[in-house]
C-alpha positions in Angstrom: -0.1 0.0 -0.1 2.8 2.5 0.7 4.3 3.8 -2.4 5.9 7.3 -2.7 3.9 7.6 -6.0 1.1 8.1 -4.4 2.0 11.1 -3.2 1.8 12.7 -6.6 -2.1 12.4 -6.2 -2.2 15.3 -4.0 -2.3 17.3 -7.0 -5.8 15.6 -8.0 -6.7 16.2 -4.6 -5.4 20.1 -4.7 -7.5 20.5 -7.9 -10.7 18.4 -6.9 -11.0 20.5 -3.5 -8.9 23.7 -3.8 -10.3 25.6 -0.9 -10.3 22.9 1.6 -6.7 22.0 0.5 -5.4 25.3 0.6 -6.7 25.5 4.1 -4.9 22.3 4.9 -1.6 23.3 3.4 -1.9 26.8 5.4 -2.4 25.3 8.5 0.1 22.6 8.1 2.8 25.4 7.1 1.7 27.6 10.2 1.9 24.6 12.4 5.5 23.7 11.6 6.7 27.4 11.2 9.4 28.7 13.5 7.6 29.8 16.9 8.1 29.6 20.6 8.8 25.9 19.8 11.7 25.9 17.3 11.2 24.1 14.0 13.6 21.2 15.2 11.5 20.3 17.8 8.4 20.7 15.9 9.7 17.9 13.4 11.0 15.8 16.4 7.2 16.0 17.4 5.9 15.3 13.9 8.1 12.3 13.4 6.9 11.1 16.9 3.4 11.4 15.8 4.1 10.0 12.8 5.5 6.8 14.1 2.3 6.5 16.7 -0.1 7.1 13.7 2.0 4.8 11.5 2.1 6.9 8.8 5.2 6.1 6.5 5.2 9.2 4.2 5.0 11.4 7.4 8.0 9.3 8.8 9.8 9.8 5.6 9.0 13.8 5.3 9.3 14.6 9.0 12.5 12.8 9.8 14.0 14.2 6.5 12.9 17.8 7.7 14.0 17.3 11.4 17.6 16.5 9.8 17.7 19.7 7.8 16.4 21.7 10.9 19.7 20.0 12.8 18.1 16.8 14.4 20.4 13.9 14.9 19.6 10.3 14.4 20.0 10.2 18.0 17.4 12.9 18.6 15.1 11.1 16.3 15.4 7.7 17.9 14.7 9.4 21.1 11.8 11.0 20.1 10.4 7.6 18.7 11.0 5.8 21.8 9.1 8.6 23.8 6.2 8.0 21.1 6.7 4.2 21.9 6.3 4.6 25.3 3.4 6.9 25.5 1.7 4.4 22.8 2.4 1.3 25.3 1.2 3.4 28.0 -2.0 4.1 26.7 -2.6 0.2 26.0 -1.6 -0.5 29.6 -4.0 2.3 31.1 -6.9 1.4 28.7 -6.2 -2.6 29.7 -8.0 -1.6 32.8 -11.0 -1.4 31.2 -11.1 -5.2 30.6 -10.9 -6.1 34.1 -14.0 -6.8 36.2 
């Protein structure tokens, strides 16, 4: 299912729903722009979220962007480990719902 060529279909989406897609791209750009949180940290957050949502496209894009913003492989790995720990913690706490 994962194929980088699928990303070329975004052009079709932009054409089919131009106003909604313009709003998405503007939101995406603003969310990841330099602010109180530096771009490097925002991209590390994006990598962590991409790992938990299991989106290979986002993992590729945001890990590359994190590196461009100065993140090291060690920082990327630590961010993904934090994400994994939170995901595991969610499973543990939700497991309490299975108990009588």
